[in-house]
mmCIF file of the N, C-alpha and C atoms, coordinates in Angstrom:
data_MODEL
# 
_entry.id   MODEL 
# 
loop_
_atom_site.group_PDB 
_atom_site.id 
_atom_site.type_symbol 
_atom_site.label_atom_id 
_atom_site.label_alt_id 
_atom_site.label_comp_id 
_atom_site.label_asym_id 
_atom_site.label_entity_id 
_atom_site.label_seq_id 
_atom_site.pdbx_PDB_ins_code 
_atom_site.Cartn_x 
_atom_site.Cartn_y 
_atom_site.Cartn_z 
_atom_site.occupancy 
_atom_site.B_iso_or_equiv 
_atom_site.pdbx_formal_charge 
_atom_site.auth_seq_id 
_atom_site.auth_comp_id 
_atom_site.auth_asym_id 
_atom_site.auth_atom_id 
_atom_site.pdbx_PDB_model_num 
ATOM 1   N N  . MET A 1 1  ? 161.879 126.259 111.859 1.00 0.00 ? 1  MET A N  1 
ATOM 2   C CA . MET A 1 1  ? 162.112 125.531 113.053 1.00 0.00 ? 1  MET A CA 1 
ATOM 3   C C  . MET A 1 1  ? 161.260 126.337 113.974 1.00 0.00 ? 1  MET A C  1 
ATOM 4   N N  . LYS A 1 2  ? 160.548 127.732 114.045 1.00 0.00 ? 2  LYS A N  1 
ATOM 5   C CA . LYS A 1 2  ? 159.636 128.059 114.876 1.00 0.00 ? 2  LYS A CA 1 
ATOM 6   C C  . LYS A 1 2  ? 158.428 127.260 114.740 1.00 0.00 ? 2  LYS A C  1 
ATOM 7   N N  . GLU A 1 3  ? 157.821 126.527 113.643 1.00 0.00 ? 3  GLU A N  1 
ATOM 8   C CA . GLU A 1 3  ? 156.690 126.019 113.515 1.00 0.00 ? 3  GLU A CA 1 
ATOM 9   C C  . GLU A 1 3  ? 156.914 124.463 114.470 1.00 0.00 ? 3  GLU A C  1 
ATOM 10  N N  . VAL A 1 4  ? 158.021 123.921 114.550 1.00 0.00 ? 4  VAL A N  1 
ATOM 11  C CA . VAL A 1 4  ? 158.547 122.785 114.924 1.00 0.00 ? 4  VAL A CA 1 
ATOM 12  C C  . VAL A 1 4  ? 158.257 123.034 116.430 1.00 0.00 ? 4  VAL A C  1 
ATOM 13  N N  . ARG A 1 5  ? 158.531 124.175 117.170 1.00 0.00 ? 5  ARG A N  1 
ATOM 14  C CA . ARG A 1 5  ? 158.478 124.654 118.406 1.00 0.00 ? 5  ARG A CA 1 
ATOM 15  C C  . ARG A 1 5  ? 157.282 124.848 118.897 1.00 0.00 ? 5  ARG A C  1 
ATOM 16  N N  . TYR A 1 6  ? 156.543 125.545 118.067 1.00 0.00 ? 6  TYR A N  1 
ATOM 17  C CA . TYR A 1 6  ? 155.114 125.550 118.064 1.00 0.00 ? 6  TYR A CA 1 
ATOM 18  C C  . TYR A 1 6  ? 154.202 124.341 118.156 1.00 0.00 ? 6  TYR A C  1 
ATOM 19  N N  . ILE A 1 7  ? 154.497 123.442 117.497 1.00 0.00 ? 7  ILE A N  1 
ATOM 20  C CA . ILE A 1 7  ? 154.010 122.142 117.236 1.00 0.00 ? 7  ILE A CA 1 
ATOM 21  C C  . ILE A 1 7  ? 153.877 121.164 118.713 1.00 0.00 ? 7  ILE A C  1 
ATOM 22  N N  . VAL A 1 8  ? 155.573 121.348 119.195 1.00 0.00 ? 8  VAL A N  1 
ATOM 23  C CA . VAL A 1 8  ? 155.966 120.666 120.216 1.00 0.00 ? 8  VAL A CA 1 
ATOM 24  C C  . VAL A 1 8  ? 155.457 121.408 121.639 1.00 0.00 ? 8  VAL A C  1 
ATOM 25  N N  . LEU A 1 9  ? 155.297 122.789 121.824 1.00 0.00 ? 9  LEU A N  1 
ATOM 26  C CA . LEU A 1 9  ? 154.727 123.337 122.684 1.00 0.00 ? 9  LEU A CA 1 
ATOM 27  C C  . LEU A 1 9  ? 153.079 123.071 123.007 1.00 0.00 ? 9  LEU A C  1 
ATOM 28  N N  . ILE A 1 10 ? 152.158 123.089 121.646 1.00 0.00 ? 10 ILE A N  1 
ATOM 29  C CA . ILE A 1 10 ? 151.410 122.864 121.652 1.00 0.00 ? 10 ILE A CA 1 
ATOM 30  C C  . ILE A 1 10 ? 150.567 121.182 122.184 1.00 0.00 ? 10 ILE A C  1 
ATOM 31  N N  . ALA A 1 11 ? 151.762 120.254 121.673 1.00 0.00 ? 11 ALA A N  1 
ATOM 32  C CA . ALA A 1 11 ? 151.629 118.822 122.062 1.00 0.00 ? 11 ALA A CA 1 
ATOM 33  C C  . ALA A 1 11 ? 151.768 118.685 123.439 1.00 0.00 ? 11 ALA A C  1 
ATOM 34  N N  . ALA A 1 12 ? 152.745 119.473 124.051 1.00 0.00 ? 12 ALA A N  1 
ATOM 35  C CA . ALA A 1 12 ? 153.049 119.213 125.396 1.00 0.00 ? 12 ALA A CA 1 
ATOM 36  C C  . ALA A 1 12 ? 151.972 119.770 126.272 1.00 0.00 ? 12 ALA A C  1 
ATOM 37  N N  . ILE A 1 13 ? 151.386 120.956 125.899 1.00 0.00 ? 13 ILE A N  1 
ATOM 38  C CA . ILE A 1 13 ? 150.073 121.586 126.462 1.00 0.00 ? 13 ILE A CA 1 
ATOM 39  C C  . ILE A 1 13 ? 148.825 120.348 126.326 1.00 0.00 ? 13 ILE A C  1 
ATOM 40  N N  . LEU A 1 14 ? 148.824 119.674 125.196 1.00 0.00 ? 14 LEU A N  1 
ATOM 41  C CA . LEU A 1 14 ? 147.669 118.863 125.069 1.00 0.00 ? 14 LEU A CA 1 
ATOM 42  C C  . LEU A 1 14 ? 148.035 117.908 126.146 1.00 0.00 ? 14 LEU A C  1 
ATOM 43  N N  . PHE A 1 15 ? 149.181 117.293 126.137 1.00 0.00 ? 15 PHE A N  1 
ATOM 44  C CA . PHE A 1 15 ? 149.373 116.064 126.831 1.00 0.00 ? 15 PHE A CA 1 
ATOM 45  C C  . PHE A 1 15 ? 149.380 116.486 128.286 1.00 0.00 ? 15 PHE A C  1 
ATOM 46  N N  . GLY A 1 16 ? 149.857 117.601 128.776 1.00 0.00 ? 16 GLY A N  1 
ATOM 47  C CA . GLY A 1 16 ? 149.310 117.943 130.106 1.00 0.00 ? 16 GLY A CA 1 
ATOM 48  C C  . GLY A 1 16 ? 147.902 117.747 130.426 1.00 0.00 ? 16 GLY A C  1 
ATOM 49  N N  . THR A 1 17 ? 147.503 118.491 129.388 1.00 0.00 ? 17 THR A N  1 
ATOM 50  C CA . THR A 1 17 ? 145.622 118.853 129.397 1.00 0.00 ? 17 THR A CA 1 
ATOM 51  C C  . THR A 1 17 ? 145.181 117.253 129.936 1.00 0.00 ? 17 THR A C  1 
ATOM 52  N N  . ILE A 1 18 ? 145.339 116.474 128.947 1.00 0.00 ? 18 ILE A N  1 
ATOM 53  C CA . ILE A 1 18 ? 144.907 114.881 128.920 1.00 0.00 ? 18 ILE A CA 1 
ATOM 54  C C  . ILE A 1 18 ? 145.453 114.302 130.297 1.00 0.00 ? 18 ILE A C  1 
ATOM 55  N N  . ILE A 1 19 ? 146.583 114.562 130.891 1.00 0.00 ? 19 ILE A N  1 
ATOM 56  C CA . ILE A 1 19 ? 146.864 114.001 132.118 1.00 0.00 ? 19 ILE A CA 1 
ATOM 57  C C  . ILE A 1 19 ? 146.104 114.718 133.185 1.00 0.00 ? 19 ILE A C  1 
ATOM 58  N N  . PHE A 1 20 ? 145.880 115.868 132.976 1.00 0.00 ? 20 PHE A N  1 
ATOM 59  C CA . PHE A 1 20 ? 145.080 116.462 134.147 1.00 0.00 ? 20 PHE A CA 1 
ATOM 60  C C  . PHE A 1 20 ? 143.792 116.158 134.231 1.00 0.00 ? 20 PHE A C  1 
ATOM 61  N N  . GLN A 1 21 ? 143.084 115.714 132.810 1.00 0.00 ? 21 GLN A N  1 
ATOM 62  C CA . GLN A 1 21 ? 141.602 115.457 132.979 1.00 0.00 ? 21 GLN A CA 1 
ATOM 63  C C  . GLN A 1 21 ? 141.640 113.832 133.589 1.00 0.00 ? 21 GLN A C  1 
ATOM 64  N N  . GLU A 1 22 ? 142.763 112.845 132.861 1.00 0.00 ? 22 GLU A N  1 
ATOM 65  C CA . GLU A 1 22 ? 142.321 111.599 133.899 1.00 0.00 ? 22 GLU A CA 1 
ATOM 66  C C  . GLU A 1 22 ? 142.829 111.820 134.945 1.00 0.00 ? 22 GLU A C  1 
ATOM 67  N N  . TYR A 1 23 ? 143.563 112.598 135.630 1.00 0.00 ? 23 TYR A N  1 
ATOM 68  C CA . TYR A 1 23 ? 143.452 112.680 136.998 1.00 0.00 ? 23 TYR A CA 1 
ATOM 69  C C  . TYR A 1 23 ? 142.350 113.128 137.649 1.00 0.00 ? 23 TYR A C  1 
ATOM 70  N N  . ARG A 1 24 ? 141.600 113.699 137.168 1.00 0.00 ? 24 ARG A N  1 
ATOM 71  C CA . ARG A 1 24 ? 140.409 114.477 137.900 1.00 0.00 ? 24 ARG A CA 1 
ATOM 72  C C  . ARG A 1 24 ? 139.134 113.397 137.386 1.00 0.00 ? 24 ARG A C  1 
ATOM 73  N N  . VAL A 1 25 ? 139.201 112.532 136.712 1.00 0.00 ? 25 VAL A N  1 
ATOM 74  C CA . VAL A 1 25 ? 138.205 111.562 136.530 1.00 0.00 ? 25 VAL A CA 1 
ATOM 75  C C  . VAL A 1 25 ? 138.522 110.879 137.337 1.00 0.00 ? 25 VAL A C  1 
ATOM 76  N N  . ALA A 1 26 ? 139.555 110.254 137.696 1.00 0.00 ? 26 ALA A N  1 
ATOM 77  C CA . ALA A 1 26 ? 139.954 109.029 138.814 1.00 0.00 ? 26 ALA A CA 1 
ATOM 78  C C  . ALA A 1 26 ? 139.554 110.026 140.196 1.00 0.00 ? 26 ALA A C  1 
ATOM 79  N N  . GLN A 1 27 ? 139.606 110.890 140.399 1.00 0.00 ? 27 GLN A N  1 
ATOM 80  C CA . GLN A 1 27 ? 139.260 111.376 141.878 1.00 0.00 ? 27 GLN A CA 1 
ATOM 81  C C  . GLN A 1 27 ? 137.814 111.559 141.763 1.00 0.00 ? 27 GLN A C  1 
ATOM 82  N N  . LEU A 1 28 ? 137.150 111.855 140.592 1.00 0.00 ? 28 LEU A N  1 
ATOM 83  C CA . LEU A 1 28 ? 135.821 112.196 140.623 1.00 0.00 ? 28 LEU A CA 1 
ATOM 84  C C  . LEU A 1 28 ? 135.239 110.525 140.737 1.00 0.00 ? 28 LEU A C  1 
ATOM 85  N N  . SER A 1 29 ? 135.760 109.322 140.148 1.00 0.00 ? 29 SER A N  1 
ATOM 86  C CA . SER A 1 29 ? 135.242 108.439 140.153 1.00 0.00 ? 29 SER A CA 1 
ATOM 87  C C  . SER A 1 29 ? 135.404 107.749 141.496 1.00 0.00 ? 29 SER A C  1 
ATOM 88  N N  . ALA A 1 30 ? 136.445 108.011 142.092 1.00 0.00 ? 30 ALA A N  1 
ATOM 89  C CA . ALA A 1 30 ? 136.404 107.675 143.528 1.00 0.00 ? 30 ALA A CA 1 
ATOM 90  C C  . ALA A 1 30 ? 135.461 108.329 144.478 1.00 0.00 ? 30 ALA A C  1 
ATOM 91  N N  . LYS A 1 31 ? 135.130 109.499 144.208 1.00 0.00 ? 31 LYS A N  1 
ATOM 92  C CA . LYS A 1 31 ? 134.258 110.382 144.963 1.00 0.00 ? 31 LYS A CA 1 
ATOM 93  C C  . LYS A 1 31 ? 132.629 109.824 144.914 1.00 0.00 ? 31 LYS A C  1 
ATOM 94  N N  . LEU A 1 32 ? 132.283 109.362 143.790 1.00 0.00 ? 32 LEU A N  1 
ATOM 95  C CA . LEU A 1 32 ? 131.279 108.685 142.764 1.00 0.00 ? 32 LEU A CA 1 
ATOM 96  C C  . LEU A 1 32 ? 131.122 107.430 143.925 1.00 0.00 ? 32 LEU A C  1 
ATOM 97  N N  . GLU A 1 33 ? 131.948 106.484 143.830 1.00 0.00 ? 33 GLU A N  1 
ATOM 98  C CA . GLU A 1 33 ? 131.875 105.124 144.669 1.00 0.00 ? 33 GLU A CA 1 
ATOM 99  C C  . GLU A 1 33 ? 131.740 105.373 145.991 1.00 0.00 ? 33 GLU A C  1 
ATOM 100 N N  . SER A 1 34 ? 132.357 106.274 146.604 1.00 0.00 ? 34 SER A N  1 
ATOM 101 C CA . SER A 1 34 ? 132.343 106.833 148.066 1.00 0.00 ? 34 SER A CA 1 
ATOM 102 C C  . SER A 1 34 ? 130.400 107.025 148.406 1.00 0.00 ? 34 SER A C  1 
ATOM 103 N N  . ASN A 1 35 ? 130.092 108.156 147.472 1.00 0.00 ? 35 ASN A N  1 
ATOM 104 C CA . ASN A 1 35 ? 128.697 108.562 147.457 1.00 0.00 ? 35 ASN A CA 1 
ATOM 105 C C  . ASN A 1 35 ? 127.730 107.382 147.364 1.00 0.00 ? 35 ASN A C  1 
ATOM 106 N N  . SER A 1 36 ? 128.150 106.329 146.276 1.00 0.00 ? 36 SER A N  1 
ATOM 107 C CA . SER A 1 36 ? 127.169 104.980 146.326 1.00 0.00 ? 36 SER A CA 1 
ATOM 108 C C  . SER A 1 36 ? 127.049 104.353 147.775 1.00 0.00 ? 36 SER A C  1 
ATOM 109 N N  . VAL A 1 37 ? 128.072 104.111 148.125 1.00 0.00 ? 37 VAL A N  1 
ATOM 110 C CA . VAL A 1 37 ? 128.358 103.549 149.598 1.00 0.00 ? 37 VAL A CA 1 
ATOM 111 C C  . VAL A 1 37 ? 127.280 104.296 150.580 1.00 0.00 ? 37 VAL A C  1 
ATOM 112 N N  . ASN A 1 38 ? 127.707 105.584 150.626 1.00 0.00 ? 38 ASN A N  1 
ATOM 113 C CA . ASN A 1 38 ? 126.489 106.242 151.401 1.00 0.00 ? 38 ASN A CA 1 
ATOM 114 C C  . ASN A 1 38 ? 125.391 106.002 150.943 1.00 0.00 ? 38 ASN A C  1 
ATOM 115 N N  . VAL A 1 39 ? 125.052 106.218 149.944 1.00 0.00 ? 39 VAL A N  1 
ATOM 116 C CA . VAL A 1 39 ? 123.342 106.150 149.631 1.00 0.00 ? 39 VAL A CA 1 
ATOM 117 C C  . VAL A 1 39 ? 122.777 104.498 149.781 1.00 0.00 ? 39 VAL A C  1 
ATOM 118 N N  . ASP A 1 40 ? 123.647 103.411 149.899 1.00 0.00 ? 40 ASP A N  1 
ATOM 119 C CA . ASP A 1 40 ? 123.189 102.309 149.803 1.00 0.00 ? 40 ASP A CA 1 
ATOM 120 C C  . ASP A 1 40 ? 123.093 101.983 151.331 1.00 0.00 ? 40 ASP A C  1 
ATOM 121 N N  . SER A 1 41 ? 123.697 102.758 152.226 1.00 0.00 ? 41 SER A N  1 
ATOM 122 C CA . SER A 1 41 ? 123.850 102.684 153.518 1.00 0.00 ? 41 SER A CA 1 
ATOM 123 C C  . SER A 1 41 ? 122.482 103.351 154.357 1.00 0.00 ? 41 SER A C  1 
ATOM 124 N N  . LEU A 1 42 ? 122.237 104.443 153.624 1.00 0.00 ? 42 LEU A N  1 
ATOM 125 C CA . LEU A 1 42 ? 121.149 105.448 154.071 1.00 0.00 ? 42 LEU A CA 1 
ATOM 126 C C  . LEU A 1 42 ? 119.837 104.748 153.262 1.00 0.00 ? 42 LEU A C  1 
ATOM 127 N N  . GLN A 1 43 ? 119.847 104.013 152.399 1.00 0.00 ? 43 GLN A N  1 
ATOM 128 C CA . GLN A 1 43 ? 118.548 103.201 152.216 1.00 0.00 ? 43 GLN A CA 1 
ATOM 129 C C  . GLN A 1 43 ? 118.268 102.004 152.867 1.00 0.00 ? 43 GLN A C  1 
ATOM 130 N N  . ASN A 1 44 ? 119.322 101.117 153.294 1.00 0.00 ? 44 ASN A N  1 
ATOM 131 C CA . ASN A 1 44 ? 119.112 100.238 154.202 1.00 0.00 ? 44 ASN A CA 1 
ATOM 132 C C  . ASN A 1 44 ? 118.577 101.049 155.709 1.00 0.00 ? 44 ASN A C  1 
ATOM 133 N N  . GLU A 1 45 ? 119.147 101.907 156.048 1.00 0.00 ? 45 GLU A N  1 
ATOM 134 C CA . GLU A 1 45 ? 118.645 102.502 157.543 1.00 0.00 ? 45 GLU A CA 1 
ATOM 135 C C  . GLU A 1 45 ? 117.303 102.930 157.157 1.00 0.00 ? 45 GLU A C  1 
ATOM 136 N N  . LEU A 1 46 ? 116.814 103.536 156.234 1.00 0.00 ? 46 LEU A N  1 
ATOM 137 C CA . LEU A 1 46 ? 115.623 104.355 155.654 1.00 0.00 ? 46 LEU A CA 1 
ATOM 138 C C  . LEU A 1 46 ? 114.551 103.050 156.049 1.00 0.00 ? 46 LEU A C  1 
ATOM 139 N N  . PHE A 1 47 ? 115.060 101.946 155.209 1.00 0.00 ? 47 PHE A N  1 
ATOM 140 C CA . PHE A 1 47 ? 114.084 100.277 155.034 1.00 0.00 ? 47 PHE A CA 1 
ATOM 141 C C  . PHE A 1 47 ? 113.826 100.266 156.555 1.00 0.00 ? 47 PHE A C  1 
ATOM 142 N N  . ILE A 1 48 ? 114.767 100.204 157.415 1.00 0.00 ? 48 ILE A N  1 
ATOM 143 C CA . ILE A 1 48 ? 114.725 99.627  158.842 1.00 0.00 ? 48 ILE A CA 1 
ATOM 144 C C  . ILE A 1 48 ? 113.762 100.554 159.385 1.00 0.00 ? 48 ILE A C  1 
ATOM 145 N N  . LYS A 1 49 ? 113.849 101.903 159.348 1.00 0.00 ? 49 LYS A N  1 
ATOM 146 C CA . LYS A 1 49 ? 113.026 102.674 159.993 1.00 0.00 ? 49 LYS A CA 1 
ATOM 147 C C  . LYS A 1 49 ? 111.576 103.093 159.414 1.00 0.00 ? 49 LYS A C  1 
ATOM 148 N N  . GLN A 1 50 ? 111.522 102.965 158.357 1.00 0.00 ? 50 GLN A N  1 
ATOM 149 C CA . GLN A 1 50 ? 110.115 102.466 157.510 1.00 0.00 ? 50 GLN A CA 1 
ATOM 150 C C  . GLN A 1 50 ? 109.264 101.468 158.168 1.00 0.00 ? 50 GLN A C  1 
ATOM 151 N N  . THR A 1 51 ? 110.139 100.267 158.391 1.00 0.00 ? 51 THR A N  1 
ATOM 152 C CA . THR A 1 51 ? 109.480 98.926  159.128 1.00 0.00 ? 51 THR A CA 1 
ATOM 153 C C  . THR A 1 51 ? 109.095 99.372  160.201 1.00 0.00 ? 51 THR A C  1 
ATOM 154 N N  . GLU A 1 52 ? 110.049 99.710  160.958 1.00 0.00 ? 52 GLU A N  1 
ATOM 155 C CA . GLU A 1 52 ? 109.616 100.323 162.410 1.00 0.00 ? 52 GLU A CA 1 
ATOM 156 C C  . GLU A 1 52 ? 108.044 101.228 162.576 1.00 0.00 ? 52 GLU A C  1 
ATOM 157 N N  . VAL A 1 53 ? 108.141 102.396 161.798 1.00 0.00 ? 53 VAL A N  1 
ATOM 158 C CA . VAL A 1 53 ? 107.270 103.030 161.800 1.00 0.00 ? 53 VAL A CA 1 
ATOM 159 C C  . VAL A 1 53 ? 105.808 102.274 161.440 1.00 0.00 ? 53 VAL A C  1 
ATOM 160 N N  . GLY A 1 54 ? 105.873 101.339 160.711 1.00 0.00 ? 54 GLY A N  1 
ATOM 161 C CA . GLY A 1 54 ? 104.784 100.736 160.114 1.00 0.00 ? 54 GLY A CA 1 
ATOM 162 C C  . GLY A 1 54 ? 104.176 99.638  161.196 1.00 0.00 ? 54 GLY A C  1 
ATOM 163 N N  . ARG A 1 55 ? 105.399 99.232  161.991 1.00 0.00 ? 55 ARG A N  1 
ATOM 164 C CA . ARG A 1 55 ? 104.817 98.338  163.223 1.00 0.00 ? 55 ARG A CA 1 
ATOM 165 C C  . ARG A 1 55 ? 104.065 99.004  164.404 1.00 0.00 ? 55 ARG A C  1 
ATOM 166 N N  . TYR A 1 56 ? 104.586 100.600 164.638 1.00 0.00 ? 56 TYR A N  1 
ATOM 167 C CA . TYR A 1 56 ? 103.951 101.554 165.476 1.00 0.00 ? 56 TYR A CA 1 
ATOM 168 C C  . TYR A 1 56 ? 102.724 101.775 164.731 1.00 0.00 ? 56 TYR A C  1 
ATOM 169 N N  . GLU A 1 57 ? 102.577 101.878 163.636 1.00 0.00 ? 57 GLU A N  1 
ATOM 170 C CA . GLU A 1 57 ? 100.986 102.335 163.159 1.00 0.00 ? 57 GLU A CA 1 
ATOM 171 C C  . GLU A 1 57 ? 99.999  101.394 163.583 1.00 0.00 ? 57 GLU A C  1 
ATOM 172 N N  . VAL A 1 58 ? 100.609 99.815  162.988 1.00 0.00 ? 58 VAL A N  1 
ATOM 173 C CA . VAL A 1 58 ? 99.786  98.943  163.392 1.00 0.00 ? 58 VAL A CA 1 
ATOM 174 C C  . VAL A 1 58 ? 99.502  98.595  164.763 1.00 0.00 ? 58 VAL A C  1 
ATOM 175 N N  . ALA A 1 59 ? 100.304 98.615  165.955 1.00 0.00 ? 59 ALA A N  1 
ATOM 176 C CA . ALA A 1 59 ? 100.021 98.592  166.984 1.00 0.00 ? 59 ALA A CA 1 
ATOM 177 C C  . ALA A 1 59 ? 98.979  99.867  167.388 1.00 0.00 ? 59 ALA A C  1 
ATOM 178 N N  . LEU A 1 60 ? 99.236  100.956 167.253 1.00 0.00 ? 60 LEU A N  1 
ATOM 179 C CA . LEU A 1 60 ? 98.529  101.908 167.626 1.00 0.00 ? 60 LEU A CA 1 
ATOM 180 C C  . LEU A 1 60 ? 96.897  101.733 167.165 1.00 0.00 ? 60 LEU A C  1 
ATOM 181 N N  . GLU A 1 61 ? 96.841  101.157 165.701 1.00 0.00 ? 61 GLU A N  1 
ATOM 182 C CA . GLU A 1 61 ? 95.537  100.543 165.245 1.00 0.00 ? 61 GLU A CA 1 
ATOM 183 C C  . GLU A 1 61 ? 94.847  99.641  166.428 1.00 0.00 ? 61 GLU A C  1 
ATOM 184 N N  . ILE A 1 62 ? 95.838  98.749  166.498 1.00 0.00 ? 62 ILE A N  1 
ATOM 185 C CA . ILE A 1 62 ? 95.247  97.592  167.854 1.00 0.00 ? 62 ILE A CA 1 
ATOM 186 C C  . ILE A 1 62 ? 94.974  98.336  168.829 1.00 0.00 ? 62 ILE A C  1 
ATOM 187 N N  . PHE A 1 63 ? 95.851  99.225  169.383 1.00 0.00 ? 63 PHE A N  1 
ATOM 188 C CA . PHE A 1 63 ? 95.521  99.901  170.923 1.00 0.00 ? 63 PHE A CA 1 
ATOM 189 C C  . PHE A 1 63 ? 94.063  100.677 170.671 1.00 0.00 ? 63 PHE A C  1 
ATOM 190 N N  . LYS A 1 64 ? 93.722  101.424 169.504 1.00 0.00 ? 64 LYS A N  1 
ATOM 191 C CA . LYS A 1 64 ? 92.732  102.122 169.438 1.00 0.00 ? 64 LYS A CA 1 
ATOM 192 C C  . LYS A 1 64 ? 91.353  101.171 169.784 1.00 0.00 ? 64 LYS A C  1 
ATOM 193 N N  . GLU A 1 65 ? 91.678  99.788  168.817 1.00 0.00 ? 65 GLU A N  1 
ATOM 194 C CA . GLU A 1 65 ? 90.126  98.743  169.031 1.00 0.00 ? 65 GLU A CA 1 
ATOM 195 C C  . GLU A 1 65 ? 90.289  98.362  170.410 1.00 0.00 ? 65 GLU A C  1 
ATOM 196 N N  . GLU A 1 66 ? 91.393  98.396  171.233 1.00 0.00 ? 66 GLU A N  1 
ATOM 197 C CA . GLU A 1 66 ? 91.082  98.011  172.522 1.00 0.00 ? 66 GLU A CA 1 
ATOM 198 C C  . GLU A 1 66 ? 90.901  98.901  173.641 1.00 0.00 ? 66 GLU A C  1 
ATOM 199 N N  . ASP A 1 67 ? 91.627  100.199 173.384 1.00 0.00 ? 67 ASP A N  1 
ATOM 200 C CA . ASP A 1 67 ? 91.281  101.150 174.430 1.00 0.00 ? 67 ASP A CA 1 
ATOM 201 C C  . ASP A 1 67 ? 91.349  102.433 173.970 1.00 0.00 ? 67 ASP A C  1 
ATOM 202 N N  . SER A 1 68 ? 90.254  102.796 173.084 1.00 0.00 ? 68 SER A N  1 
ATOM 203 C CA . SER A 1 68 ? 89.823  103.978 172.535 1.00 0.00 ? 68 SER A CA 1 
ATOM 204 C C  . SER A 1 68 ? 90.397  105.113 172.774 1.00 0.00 ? 68 SER A C  1 
ATOM 205 N N  . VAL A 1 69 ? 90.088  105.231 174.530 1.00 0.00 ? 69 VAL A N  1 
ATOM 206 C CA . VAL A 1 69 ? 90.414  106.132 175.472 1.00 0.00 ? 69 VAL A CA 1 
ATOM 207 C C  . VAL A 1 69 ? 91.815  106.545 175.352 1.00 0.00 ? 69 VAL A C  1 
ATOM 208 N N  . GLY A 1 70 ? 92.318  105.376 175.867 1.00 0.00 ? 70 GLY A N  1 
ATOM 209 C CA . GLY A 1 70 ? 93.757  105.335 176.377 1.00 0.00 ? 70 GLY A CA 1 
ATOM 210 C C  . GLY A 1 70 ? 94.757  105.816 174.772 1.00 0.00 ? 70 GLY A C  1 
ATOM 211 N N  . ALA A 1 71 ? 94.335  105.169 173.603 1.00 0.00 ? 71 ALA A N  1 
ATOM 212 C CA . ALA A 1 71 ? 94.723  105.318 172.253 1.00 0.00 ? 71 ALA A CA 1 
ATOM 213 C C  . ALA A 1 71 ? 94.461  107.055 172.100 1.00 0.00 ? 71 ALA A C  1 
ATOM 214 N N  . ASP A 1 72 ? 93.803  107.554 172.081 1.00 0.00 ? 72 ASP A N  1 
ATOM 215 C CA . ASP A 1 72 ? 93.360  109.016 172.042 1.00 0.00 ? 72 ASP A CA 1 
ATOM 216 C C  . ASP A 1 72 ? 94.344  109.753 172.816 1.00 0.00 ? 72 ASP A C  1 
ATOM 217 N N  . HIS A 1 73 ? 94.343  109.344 173.959 1.00 0.00 ? 73 HIS A N  1 
ATOM 218 C CA . HIS A 1 73 ? 95.078  110.026 174.830 1.00 0.00 ? 73 HIS A CA 1 
ATOM 219 C C  . HIS A 1 73 ? 96.779  110.033 174.814 1.00 0.00 ? 73 HIS A C  1 
ATOM 220 N N  . PHE A 1 74 ? 97.231  108.960 174.247 1.00 0.00 ? 74 PHE A N  1 
ATOM 221 C CA . PHE A 1 74 ? 98.359  108.309 173.310 1.00 0.00 ? 74 PHE A CA 1 
ATOM 222 C C  . PHE A 1 74 ? 98.656  109.696 172.380 1.00 0.00 ? 74 PHE A C  1 
ATOM 223 N N  . GLU A 1 75 ? 97.733  109.582 171.645 1.00 0.00 ? 75 GLU A N  1 
ATOM 224 C CA . GLU A 1 75 ? 97.742  110.728 170.334 1.00 0.00 ? 75 GLU A CA 1 
ATOM 225 C C  . GLU A 1 75 ? 97.865  112.103 170.526 1.00 0.00 ? 75 GLU A C  1 
ATOM 226 N N  . TYR A 1 76 ? 96.970  112.086 171.597 1.00 0.00 ? 76 TYR A N  1 
ATOM 227 C CA . TYR A 1 76 ? 97.244  113.909 172.106 1.00 0.00 ? 76 TYR A CA 1 
ATOM 228 C C  . TYR A 1 76 ? 98.641  113.993 172.735 1.00 0.00 ? 76 TYR A C  1 
ATOM 229 N N  . ILE A 1 77 ? 98.989  113.125 173.314 1.00 0.00 ? 77 ILE A N  1 
ATOM 230 C CA . ILE A 1 77 ? 100.493 113.283 173.919 1.00 0.00 ? 77 ILE A CA 1 
ATOM 231 C C  . ILE A 1 77 ? 101.361 113.665 172.779 1.00 0.00 ? 77 ILE A C  1 
ATOM 232 N N  . LEU A 1 78 ? 101.498 112.562 171.631 1.00 0.00 ? 78 LEU A N  1 
ATOM 233 C CA . LEU A 1 78 ? 102.349 112.605 170.841 1.00 0.00 ? 78 LEU A CA 1 
ATOM 234 C C  . LEU A 1 78 ? 102.256 113.561 170.045 1.00 0.00 ? 78 LEU A C  1 
ATOM 235 N N  . ASN A 1 79 ? 101.195 114.097 169.435 1.00 0.00 ? 79 ASN A N  1 
ATOM 236 C CA . ASN A 1 79 ? 100.707 115.249 168.516 1.00 0.00 ? 79 ASN A CA 1 
ATOM 237 C C  . ASN A 1 79 ? 101.139 116.506 169.294 1.00 0.00 ? 79 ASN A C  1 
ATOM 238 N N  . THR A 1 80 ? 101.253 116.669 170.667 1.00 0.00 ? 80 THR A N  1 
ATOM 239 C CA . THR A 1 80 ? 101.398 118.046 171.208 1.00 0.00 ? 80 THR A CA 1 
ATOM 240 C C  . THR A 1 80 ? 102.220 118.211 172.153 1.00 0.00 ? 80 THR A C  1 
ATOM 241 N N  . GLN A 1 81 ? 102.947 117.050 172.697 1.00 0.00 ? 81 GLN A N  1 
ATOM 242 C CA . GLN A 1 81 ? 103.894 117.197 173.750 1.00 0.00 ? 81 GLN A CA 1 
ATOM 243 C C  . GLN A 1 81 ? 105.322 116.556 173.270 1.00 0.00 ? 81 GLN A C  1 
ATOM 244 N N  . THR A 1 82 ? 105.631 116.269 172.474 1.00 0.00 ? 82 THR A N  1 
ATOM 245 C CA . THR A 1 82 ? 106.577 115.986 171.607 1.00 0.00 ? 82 THR A CA 1 
ATOM 246 C C  . THR A 1 82 ? 106.862 116.783 170.404 1.00 0.00 ? 82 THR A C  1 
ATOM 247 N N  . GLU A 1 83 ? 108.464 116.593 170.041 1.00 0.00 ? 83 GLU A N  1 
ATOM 248 C CA . GLU A 1 83 ? 108.815 117.139 168.878 1.00 0.00 ? 83 GLU A CA 1 
ATOM 249 C C  . GLU A 1 83 ? 109.168 116.020 168.029 1.00 0.00 ? 83 GLU A C  1 
# 
């Protein structure tokens, strides 16, 4: 009779552990999905900013060709007086 009790106790413990693990997997899956959405959003924002930086770089190169003194002064201000 004791063996049956032990078997039932072990089965109950295993069942509880399995249920808990399924719950944790569901929680982690939801968190992973949320993080994936955040990563996608950040990648989109990064692409926009990289494109903008590229446009400024091209504009600065054109500015250097048209007014090298002004472009040099702009770079000086950019590198020394801004953060």
